[in-house]
C-alpha positions in Angstrom: -11.0 -1.0 8.9 -9.9 2.0 7.0 -10.0 2.3 3.3 -8.5 4.9 0.9 -9.0 5.2 -2.8 -6.0 6.4 -4.8 -5.7 7.6 -8.4 -2.6 6.7 -10.4 -2.6 7.8 -14.0 -6.0 6.6 -15.2 -6.4 3.8 -12.7 -8.1 3.7 -9.3 -6.6 1.7 -6.5 -8.5 0.8 -3.3 -6.2 0.2 -0.2 -7.6 -1.2 3.0 -5.9 -1.6 6.4 -7.6 -4.2 8.6 -5.6 -4.8 11.8 -2.1 -5.7 10.7 -3.0 -6.5 7.2 -2.9 -4.1 4.2 -4.9 -5.1 1.1 -4.9 -3.7 -2.4 -7.6 -3.8 -5.1 -7.6 -2.6 -8.7 -9.5 -3.8 -11.8 -6.4 -5.9 -12.6 -7.3 -8.3 -9.8 -10.9 -8.9 -10.9 -12.4 -7.0 -8.0 -10.6 -9.1 -5.3 -8.4 -7.7 -2.6 -4.8 -9.0 -2.5 -2.0 -8.6 0.0 1.3 -7.0 -0.9 2.5 -10.6 -1.8 0.3 -10.5 -4.9 1.5 -7.1 -6.2 3.9 -6.4 -8.9 6.8 -4.4 -7.5 8.9 -2.1 -9.6 12.6 -2.9 -9.0 13.8 0.6 -9.6 11.2 2.0 -7.2 12.2 -0.5 -4.5 15.9 0.3 -5.0 15.2 4.0 -4.4 13.8 3.2 -1.0 16.2 0.3 -0.2 19.5 0.9 -2.0 21.1 -2.0 0.0 19.2 -4.5 -2.2 20.9 -3.6 -5.5 22.7 -6.9 -5.9 20.3 -9.1 -3.9 18.5 -11.8 -5.9 15.7 -11.9 -3.2 15.0 -8.2 -3.3 11.2 -8.7 -3.7 10.8 -11.0 -0.7 13.0 -8.8 1.5 11.0 -5.7 0.5 7.7 -7.4 1.3 9.0 -8.6 4.7 10.2 -5.1 5.5 6.8 -3.6 4.7 5.0 -6.1 6.8 7.4 -5.7 9.7 6.9 -1.9 9.5 3.1 -2.2 9.6 3.3 -4.6 12.6 5.5 -2.2 14.6 2.9 0.6 14.2 0.0 0.9 16.7 -3.5 1.6 15.3 -5.0 1.4 11.9 -4.9 5.2 11.5 -1.1 5.4 11.8 -0.7 2.4 9.4 -2.9 4.1 6.8 -1.0 7.4 7.2 2.2 5.5 6.5 0.7 3.8 3.4 -0.6 7.2 2.1 2.8 8.8 2.7 4.6 6.0 0.9 2.2 5.9 -2.1 2.3 9.7 -2.5 6.0 9.5 -3.1 5.3 7.2 -6.0 2.8 9.5 -7.6 -0.5 8.2 -6.2 -3.1 10.8 -5.3 -5.4 10.0 -2.4 -9.0 10.8 -3.3 -11.4 9.4 -0.6 -11.0 7.9 2.9 -13.5 5.6 4.5 -13.5 4.5 8.2 -15.4 1.5 9.5 -17.8 1.4 6.6 -19.1 5.0 7.1 -19.6 7.4 4.2 -16.3 8.2 2.4 -14.7 11.6 3.0 -13.0 13.5 0.2 -9.3 14.1 0.9 
């Protein structure tokens, strides 16, 4: 298990990678972790990454499946978390702390 806390505007987002699963938590979810299926996705942001989905009515489902497939292709939680950090940085998220296997968080 690897967790990273991000800051985006005035909100903190906790992201965890456990095996092939990536979970997200903010105050909006009442303190519970949700998978990418439960997240609100911005269509304009998705279209920047996947311009082929411009006229597709199922853009959200296709985007989620591509994300899950990409994570499954990667070996090791560390590489998966590096991918998530890189992708979220592009969207203006700032990584603050990283925690591995329940040890003390390290400042990034």
